[in-house]
C-alpha positions in Angstrom: 95.7 88.4 62.9 96.9 88.7 59.3 94.4 87.2 56.8 92.1 86.5 59.7 88.6 87.7 60.7 88.0 91.1 62.3 86.1 89.9 65.3 87.8 91.6 68.2 84.6 93.1 69.8 85.5 96.7 68.7 82.6 98.5 67.3 83.3 99.0 63.5 83.5 102.4 62.0 80.2 101.8 60.1 78.3 102.2 63.4 77.9 106.0 63.2 76.9 106.7 66.8 76.7 105.3 70.3 72.9 105.1 70.1 73.1 103.0 66.9 75.8 100.8 68.5 73.5 100.2 71.5 70.5 99.3 69.3 72.6 96.9 67.3 73.9 95.4 70.5 70.4 94.4 71.5 70.3 92.3 68.3 73.6 90.6 69.1 75.4 92.6 66.5 78.6 94.2 67.9 81.1 94.0 65.0 81.4 93.7 61.3 81.2 90.0 61.0 78.1 89.8 63.2 76.6 92.5 61.0 77.0 90.5 57.8 75.7 87.5 59.5 72.6 89.4 60.5 70.6 88.0 57.6 67.2 89.0 56.3 63.9 87.5 57.5 62.3 88.1 54.1 62.4 90.2 51.0 60.3 92.8 49.1 60.4 93.0 45.4 60.8 96.6 44.4 62.6 95.9 41.1 59.5 96.5 38.9 56.4 98.7 38.7 52.9 97.5 38.2 50.2 99.5 36.6 47.3 100.3 38.9 44.8 98.7 36.5 46.9 95.5 36.4 47.3 95.0 40.2 46.6 91.4 41.4 44.3 91.2 44.4 45.8 90.4 47.8 49.4 90.3 46.6 52.0 93.0 47.5 53.0 95.0 44.5 54.8 98.2 43.7 53.1 101.1 41.9 54.0 104.6 41.1 51.8 107.6 40.5 51.0 111.3 41.3 48.9 112.4 44.3 45.7 114.0 43.0 43.8 114.3 46.3 45.0 114.7 50.0 42.4 114.9 52.8 42.3 114.2 56.5 39.1 112.5 57.4 37.6 112.0 60.9 35.0 109.2 60.3 35.0 106.5 61.5 38.3 107.8 63.0 41.1 110.2 62.1 43.0 109.1 59.0 44.9 110.6 56.0 43.4 109.6 52.7 45.3 110.1 49.4 44.2 109.4 45.9 47.0 108.4 43.6 46.8 108.0 39.8 48.9 106.7 37.0 48.2 106.4 33.2 46.0 103.4 33.8 43.8 104.3 36.8 43.5 105.5 40.4 43.8 104.0 43.9 43.1 105.3 47.4 45.8 105.2 50.1 44.9 105.3 53.7 47.2 106.1 56.7 45.5 105.5 60.1 48.6 106.7 62.0 50.4 109.6 60.6 52.3 112.8 61.4 51.6 116.4 60.4 54.8 116.3 58.4 53.4 113.6 56.2 50.3 115.7 55.2 52.8 118.2 53.9 55.1 115.7 52.3 52.3 114.0 50.5 50.8 117.1 48.9 48.9 117.2 45.7 51.2 116.9 42.7 53.8 114.8 44.5 55.0 111.7 42.8 55.2 108.6 45.1 56.2 105.0 44.9 54.0 102.7 46.9 54.5 99.0 48.0 51.5 97.2 49.5 48.6 94.8 49.0 45.6 96.3 47.2 42.1 95.4 48.5 38.5 96.5 48.1 37.7 99.6 50.1 34.7 101.9 50.8 35.7 104.4 48.0 37.2 101.7 45.7 40.5 99.8 45.5 42.8 100.9 48.3 46.1 100.2 50.1 46.3 100.7 53.9 49.6 101.8 55.3 51.7 100.9 52.2 55.5 101.5 52.1 55.7 105.0 50.6 58.6 107.0 49.0 58.5 110.4 47.4 60.4 110.0 44.1 61.4 112.0 41.1 60.1 111.1 37.6 62.2 108.3 36.1 63.9 107.5 39.4 65.8 104.2 38.9 64.5 101.0 40.3 66.6 98.7 42.5 68.4 95.9 40.7 68.0 93.5 43.7 65.3 92.4 46.1 65.0 94.6 49.1 65.9 92.7 52.3 63.8 93.0 55.5 66.0 92.4 58.6 65.2 91.5 62.2 65.2 94.8 64.1 64.5 96.5 67.4 62.7 99.7 68.5 64.4 102.8 67.0 66.4 100.9 64.4 65.0 101.4 60.9 65.4 99.1 58.0 67.0 102.0 56.1 69.8 102.2 58.6 70.4 98.5 58.7 70.5 98.2 54.9 72.8 101.2 54.6 75.3 99.8 57.1 75.2 96.3 55.7 75.8 97.6 52.2 78.7 99.7 53.5 80.4 96.5 54.8 79.6 94.5 51.7 81.1 96.9 49.2 84.1 98.1 51.2 87.2 96.3 49.7 89.1 97.0 52.9 86.8 94.6 54.8 87.4 91.7 52.4 88.8 89.6 55.4 85.3 89.3 56.7 84.5 87.0 53.8 87.7 84.9 53.8 87.0 81.2 53.2 87.3 79.0 56.4 86.5 75.6 54.8 89.1 73.8 52.6 88.4 73.9 48.9 88.3 70.2 48.5 85.7 70.0 51.3 83.5 72.6 49.5 83.7 70.5 46.3 83.1 67.2 48.0 79.9 68.5 49.8 78.9 70.8 46.9 78.8 73.9 49.0 78.7 77.4 47.7 81.4 79.9 48.6 80.9 81.9 51.8 81.3 85.3 50.2 79.0 84.4 47.3 76.3 83.1 49.7 76.5 86.2 51.9 76.2 88.6 48.9 73.3 86.7 47.5 71.3 86.6 50.7 71.8 90.3 51.4 71.2 91.3 47.8 69.3 88.6 45.8 68.6 89.4 42.2 65.0 89.1 40.9 65.7 85.9 39.1 66.5 84.0 42.4 63.4 81.9 43.1 61.6 83.7 46.0 60.3 80.4 47.5 63.8 79.1 47.9 64.8 82.2 49.9 61.6 82.2 52.0 61.9 78.5 52.8 65.7 78.8 53.4 66.4 76.0 51.0 68.5 78.0 48.4 72.1 76.7 48.2 73.2 80.0 49.7 71.1 79.3 52.8 72.4 75.7 52.8 76.0 77.1 53.0 75.1 79.4 55.9 73.3 76.7 57.9 76.2 74.3 57.2 78.7 76.8 58.6 76.6 77.4 61.7 76.3 73.7 62.4 80.0 73.2 61.7 80.9 75.9 64.3 78.6 74.2 66.8 80.2 70.8 66.1 83.8 72.2 66.3 83.0 73.8 69.6 81.5 70.7 71.0 84.3 68.5 69.8 86.9 70.8 71.3 85.2 70.7 74.7 85.0 67.0 74.4 88.7 66.8 73.7 89.5 69.3 76.5 87.8 66.9 79.0 90.5 64.4 78.3 93.2 66.9 79.4 91.6 67.2 82.9 92.3 64.8 85.7 89.7 62.9 87.7 89.9 60.1 90.3 90.5 56.6 88.8 87.5 54.5 90.1 88.2 50.9 89.2 85.4 48.4 89.0 86.3 46.1 91.9 83.0 44.3 91.7 82.7 43.9 95.4 79.9 46.3 96.5 78.2 46.2 93.2 78.0 42.4 93.3 76.6 42.5 96.8 73.9 44.9 95.7 72.9 42.8 92.6 72.6 39.7 94.8 70.3 41.4 97.2 67.9 42.8 94.6 64.5 41.0 94.1 64.9 41.5 90.3 67.5 41.0 87.6 68.9 43.9 85.5 67.6 44.2 81.9 70.0 43.9 79.1 69.9 47.7 78.6 70.7 48.3 82.3 73.7 46.0 82.1 74.9 47.7 78.9 74.6 51.2 80.2 76.3 50.4 83.6 79.2 48.7 81.7 79.6 52.0 79.7 79.5 54.1 82.9 81.8 51.7 84.8 84.5 51.9 82.0 84.3 55.7 82.1 84.8 55.8 85.9 87.9 53.7 85.7 89.7 56.2 83.4 91.8 59.0 84.8 89.8 61.8 83.1 86.3 63.0 84.1 83.3 61.1 82.9 80.6 63.4 81.5 77.8 61.0 80.5 74.1 61.5 80.0 71.9 58.5 81.0 68.6 58.9 79.3 65.6 56.5 79.4 61.9 56.6 79.3 59.7 56.7 82.5 60.2 53.5 84.5 63.2 52.2 82.5 65.3 51.8 85.7 67.8 54.6 85.7 68.1 54.8 89.5 69.6 51.3 89.9 72.2 52.0 87.2 73.1 55.2 89.1 73.2 53.2 92.3 75.7 50.8 90.8 77.9 53.7 89.6 77.8 55.2 93.1 78.9 51.9 94.7 81.8 51.7 92.2 83.0 55.1 93.4 82.4 54.3 97.1 84.4 51.0 96.9 87.3 53.1 95.7 87.1 55.3 98.8 85.3 58.3 97.2 82.1 60.0 98.1 79.1 60.4 95.8 76.7 63.3 95.6 73.2 62.5 94.3 71.3 65.6 93.4 67.6 66.0 92.4 65.6 69.1 91.6 62.7 68.7 94.1 62.6 67.5 97.7 60.0 64.9 96.9 62.2 63.3 94.2 65.3 63.7 96.3 63.6 62.0 99.3 62.4 59.2 97.1 65.9 58.6 96.0 67.2 58.8 99.6 64.7 56.2 100.8 65.2 53.8 97.8 69.0 54.0 98.1 68.9 53.6 101.8 66.9 50.4 101.5 69.2 49.0 98.8 72.4 50.0 100.7 71.3 49.3 104.2 73.1 46.0 104.8 76.1 46.9 102.7 76.8 50.2 104.4 76.0 48.8 107.9 78.8 46.2 107.6 81.2 49.0 106.4 80.3 51.4 109.2 79.4 54.3 106.7 76.2 56.2 106.2 74.0 58.1 103.7 73.5 61.8 104.4 70.3 63.7 103.5 70.7 67.4 102.7 67.9 69.9 101.8 67.2 73.6 102.2 64.3 73.0 104.5 66.2 71.0 107.1 66.3 72.1 110.7 69.6 73.5 111.9 70.5 70.5 114.1 69.9 68.0 111.3 71.8 70.1 108.8 74.8 70.6 111.1 75.0 66.8 111.6 74.7 66.1 107.9 77.4 68.7 107.0 79.7 67.2 109.7 79.2 63.6 108.3 80.0 64.9 104.8 83.1 66.8 105.8 84.6 63.9 107.8 83.8 61.4 105.1 81.5 59.2 107.3 78.7 59.9 104.8 80.0 58.3 101.6 76.7 59.0 99.8 75.0 62.3 100.0 71.5 62.7 98.6 69.8 66.1 98.4 68.5 69.1 96.4 70.2 72.3 95.3 71.6 72.5 98.8 74.4 70.1 97.8 76.3 72.7 95.8 76.1 75.5 98.4 79.4 76.9 99.5 79.2 75.6 103.1 79.0 72.0 101.9 82.5 70.6 102.1 83.1 67.0 100.9 86.0 65.0 102.3 86.7 63.1 99.1 84.1 63.6 96.3 84.6 61.5 93.2 81.2 61.3 91.5 78.2 63.6 91.1 74.9 62.1 89.9 72.4 64.7 88.7 68.8 63.6 88.1 66.5 65.5 85.8 69.7 67.4 84.8 67.8 69.9 82.5 66.2 71.4 85.6 69.5 72.7 86.9 71.3 75.7 85.4 74.8 75.4 83.9 76.4 77.2 86.9 74.7 74.9 89.4 76.0 71.8 87.7 79.5 73.3 87.5 79.4 74.3 91.2 78.8 70.7 92.2 81.3 69.3 89.7 84.1 71.5 91.1 83.5 70.2 94.7 86.2 67.6 94.1 88.6 68.1 97.0 91.6 66.4 95.4 93.8 69.2 94.1 93.9 69.7 90.3 91.0 67.2 89.7 87.3 67.4 88.8 84.6 64.9 89.7 83.1 62.4 87.4 79.6 63.5 86.4 76.6 61.3 85.5 73.5 63.2 84.4 70.1 61.5 84.1 67.0 62.5 82.2 63.6 60.8 81.8 62.9 63.1 78.9 64.5 61.3 76.0 66.5 63.5 73.7 65.6 63.1 70.0 68.5 61.7 68.0 69.1 64.9 66.0 69.3 67.0 69.1 71.6 64.5 70.7 73.9 64.8 67.6 73.8 68.6 67.8 73.4 69.9 71.4 74.9 66.9 73.2 77.8 66.2 70.9 80.3 66.9 73.7 78.7 64.3 76.0 78.8 60.6 76.0 75.2 59.3 75.9 73.8 56.0 77.3 70.3 55.0 76.5 67.9 52.7 78.4 65.7 51.5 75.6 64.2 48.6 77.4 61.5 48.4 80.1 61.9 46.1 83.1 59.6 43.0 82.8 56.2 43.2 84.4 55.5 46.8 83.4 52.3 47.3 81.6 51.5 50.0 79.1 49.1 52.6 80.5 45.8 53.1 78.6 45.2 56.8 78.0 41.7 58.1 77.7 40.5 61.6 76.7 37.4 63.0 78.5 35.9 66.4 78.1 35.2 68.3 81.3 31.5 67.6 80.8 32.1 63.9 81.5 33.4 64.5 85.0 30.7 62.3 86.6 31.9 59.3 84.6 35.4 59.9 85.9 34.2 60.0 89.5 32.4 56.6 89.0 35.7 55.1 87.7 37.6 56.4 90.7 35.0 54.9 93.1 35.2 51.5 91.4 39.0 51.4 91.4 39.3 52.4 95.1 36.6 50.0 96.2 38.5 47.2 94.4 41.5 47.9 96.6 43.4 50.1 94.1 44.7 53.6 94.6 44.4 56.7 92.4 45.9 60.1 91.7 43.9 63.3 90.9 46.4 65.8 89.5 45.6 69.6 89.4 47.9 72.2 87.7 47.5 75.1 90.2 47.4 75.6 94.0 45.8 79.0 94.1 42.8 80.3 92.1 43.6 82.2 89.0 40.8 84.2 87.5 42.8 84.5 84.2 43.2 80.7 83.6 40.1 79.6 85.5 41.7 76.4 86.5 40.5 74.1 89.3 42.8 74.3 92.2 44.2 71.4 94.3 42.7 72.8 97.4 39.2 73.2 96.0 39.4 69.8 94.3 40.5 68.2 97.6 37.6 69.7 99.5 35.1 68.7 96.8 36.4 65.2 96.4 36.6 64.7 100.1 32.8 65.3 100.2 32.1 63.2 97.1 34.2 60.3 98.4 33.2 60.5 102.0 33.8 56.8 102.5 37.4 57.0 101.1 40.5 58.4 102.6 41.6 61.4 100.4 45.0 63.0 100.8 46.5 66.3 99.6 50.0 66.9 98.3 51.4 70.2 96.9 54.6 72.1 96.8 53.7 74.6 99.6 53.3 71.9 102.2 56.1 71.7 104.8 58.6 69.0 104.0 57.5 66.7 106.9 53.9 66.9 105.8 54.9 66.0 102.3 56.8 63.0 103.6 53.9 62.0 105.8 51.4 62.1 103.0 53.6 60.1 100.7 54.2 57.5 103.3 50.5 57.1 104.0 49.8 56.8 100.2 52.5 54.2 99.8 51.1 52.2 102.8 47.7 52.3 101.3 46.2 54.4 104.1 45.4 57.1 101.5 43.3 55.7 98.6 42.9 58.9 96.5 45.8 61.4 96.4 44.9 64.9 95.1 48.2 66.5 94.0 49.8 69.1 92.0 52.6 68.3 89.5 55.1 67.8 92.3 54.5 64.1 91.7 55.7 64.4 88.2 58.9 62.5 88.8 60.2 60.0 91.4 56.9 58.8 92.9 56.7 55.0 92.8 53.5 53.4 94.2 52.8 50.1 92.4 49.3 49.8 93.7 48.2 53.1 92.1 46.6 52.1 88.8 44.4 55.1 87.9 45.3 58.8 87.3 43.1 61.7 86.4 44.8 64.9 85.1 42.8 68.1 85.2 43.1 70.6 82.4 45.5 68.4 80.5 45.2 70.8 77.6 47.3 73.3 79.6 50.3 71.0 80.1 53.3 70.1 77.9 53.9 66.7 76.4 56.9 65.9 78.5 55.0 66.7 81.7 51.9 64.7 80.7 54.1 61.7 79.9 56.0 62.0 83.2 52.8 62.3 85.1 51.3 59.3 83.3 54.4 57.3 84.3 53.3 57.4 87.9 50.8 54.7 87.2 51.5 51.4 85.4 54.3 50.6 87.9 52.7 47.4 89.1 51.3 44.3 87.5 47.7 45.6 87.1 46.3 47.3 84.1 46.5 51.1 84.5 44.5 54.0 83.1 45.3 57.7 82.7 42.3 59.9 82.1 43.1 63.3 80.6 40.3 65.8 81.5 40.2 68.8 79.1 38.1 71.8 78.6 36.8 73.0 75.3 37.4 74.9 73.0 40.9 73.6 72.4 43.6 75.5 70.7 45.2 73.8 67.7 48.5 73.2 69.6 46.6 71.7 72.6 44.6 69.5 70.3 47.8 68.2 68.7 49.4 67.6 72.1 46.5 65.6 73.3 46.4 63.5 70.2 50.1 62.7 70.5 49.9 61.7 74.2 46.8 59.6 73.4 48.4 57.8 70.5 51.9 57.2 71.9 53.4 55.5 75.0 57.0 55.6 73.8 58.8 58.5 75.4 61.3 58.7 72.5 58.5 59.2 69.9 56.7 61.7 72.2 60.0 63.7 72.5 60.4 63.7 68.8 56.9 65.0 68.3 57.4 67.5 71.1 60.5 68.8 69.3 58.5 69.3 66.1 55.8 71.2 68.0 58.0 73.5 70.1 61.4 73.7 68.3 64.8 73.0 69.8 65.2 76.2 71.9 62.1 75.7 74.0 62.5 71.9 74.1 66.0 72.1 75.6 65.4 75.0 78.0 68.5 76.5 76.4 68.5 79.6 78.5 69.9 77.7 81.4 71.7 74.9 79.6 74.7 77.1 78.6 74.5 76.1 74.9 74.6 78.7 72.2 71.4 78.3 70.2 71.3 77.9 66.4 69.9 80.9 64.6 69.5 79.5 61.1 69.8 75.7 61.1 67.2 73.3 62.5 68.7 69.9 63.5 65.5 68.1 62.5 65.0 69.7 59.1 68.7 70.0 58.3 69.7 66.5 59.5 71.8 65.8 56.3 73.7 69.1 56.8 74.2 68.2 60.5 75.7 64.8 59.7 78.0 66.4 57.1 79.1 69.1 59.6 80.0 66.4 62.2 82.3 64.7 59.7 83.9 67.9 58.5 84.5 69.0 62.1 86.5 65.9 62.8 88.5 66.4 59.6 89.2 70.1 60.2 90.3 69.6 63.8 92.8 67.0 62.6 94.0 68.5 59.4 93.1 72.2 59.3 93.2 73.4 63.0 93.9 77.0 62.0 90.9 77.2 59.7 88.8 75.5 62.4 89.8 78.3 64.8 89.0 81.0 62.3 85.6 79.4 61.6 84.8 79.3 65.4 85.9 82.9 65.7 83.6 84.0 63.0 80.5 82.2 64.2 80.8 82.1 68.0 83.3 84.9 68.9 83.1 85.3 72.7 80.5 82.6 73.0 83.1 80.0 72.1 84.5 80.4 75.7 81.5 78.8 77.4 81.9 75.5 79.2 79.1 73.0 79.0 78.7 70.9 82.1 
């Protein structure tokens, strides 16, 4: 491409060997443009020399002198000790790991240049393992700061610097630095030029404020972060636009089945539920695929909104797949939807099918037959729904609960089950982990997002209490009082089997111990390794009130709804993440009675655990908890990006760089409309092959 960017995946000539090529590949560097975008982590200042007598304590400085002593010592362990002097004084240099060749290279009389932090030592002032070069007298000093790059085993800083410099100074490679943003846009947003920014970040002069480089707030860094955010926004908007070129079934809002359901419910929809269903309903009635995320806090009523969407598809003659990540959650949905739809489906002569990996062959065969013939218009299940042998008669809508727990290929497999040739299904994804606004702007820019920001009436805030493990007896008294008053309780344990490393209480041990302590109460046990029929039996007994105290693992994290349960104890809360703690806490407070969640923790606490417990103690709002969680963990871990299919940002942080993100969104729209060729070049530079991913 004339005047374009050399990003064709061919290893550039600057990579001198296959071994070097492979090592760079581990860093994600496979061509010249990715090499110049491999930016330094930090810098070392080797542009000046400090006299030994003037060295500041604790700060890295560069000195130069002659070796006057060279000795291998064996106490307290083998080490090479040098004594170096300049005109102002002497310093001891210690190498704890060294080769025989270094003993020879650092012989007496050799001039060396050393970079390190001086400190008091046994013999006097010393440096331990400084950066050391043998130099000639009056050897020139660098005229720019020395970059320190991310690297991998066997790839030295010297090699990286040499190859980067080769690309930077080669006039034949000038296309790598071509400007991809219109001049008027650069001026309007006061952005530095791309080439100037790259040059400065690889070779900053000593007068560039070091703190601006380290904090990545220098204008050169701002340009790089803006470019990265712009590439992400361009990619997301292109995928958003591409969706409108695909075909999907037109599912009109006939208001027949949905009206019947609303009349039969013992409650009214909240304003937020009405608004979000209206948004979903409009999407379903269009001839291109809906791709909408319905997010709302624990207990905000996402399931009824999804149920209404399902009925809109069904009254148009299309099947609906409702997928959840665990059997317990999927079965909860199956039971709830069956109760809601019982009278409606009975009069229509259609059914709801249940599909899971643990079904017996006879049940599974019957379910697959009902799905294939179209008798089952609603299919509820787990990962089994997207397996190859599942053939739908006429699938129009896929609802995916807790969507972040499914990989990108799993979501795509279900979406492509649409049996009408040339079409894809509508897709509604649900999440009880609210996405902070900046992440929604960034990583969900190709989705339409609906938010349930209102709780149904009658829900009470759960009071959260923090108890150290030493106050366990007080907790037992509270459990006894609650159950004797006719209430029910959960006791949540994080592990099933004993771990000597973590020393956590197990569900099995806790169940046995609590069964003895509460001999006059009915105690139940629920964990992921129970056979499906036993899980169902335990949950049914707990719902009916036959079990008063349920000892469980985190399998109850989502989907379990027992209004009479008003007390929860969570063991080793310090080991759990914020989202999980908030989800677990959401299993109580689902009735009219005041509810309490006791977080049992073991001291000493790490700083991160202390902060997590403080956040969950102080906040009930899932959106604020998510925001705090993002600040603690960063976007990559928060989103579970490895399975989401989204290229992660390397330099920009949506939370810290919110202003740049907003500007990048605006510029992306402008470039796609007015400068499509520049937009394509920009995407090619930043995403290369990754730009071909499809987010579903």
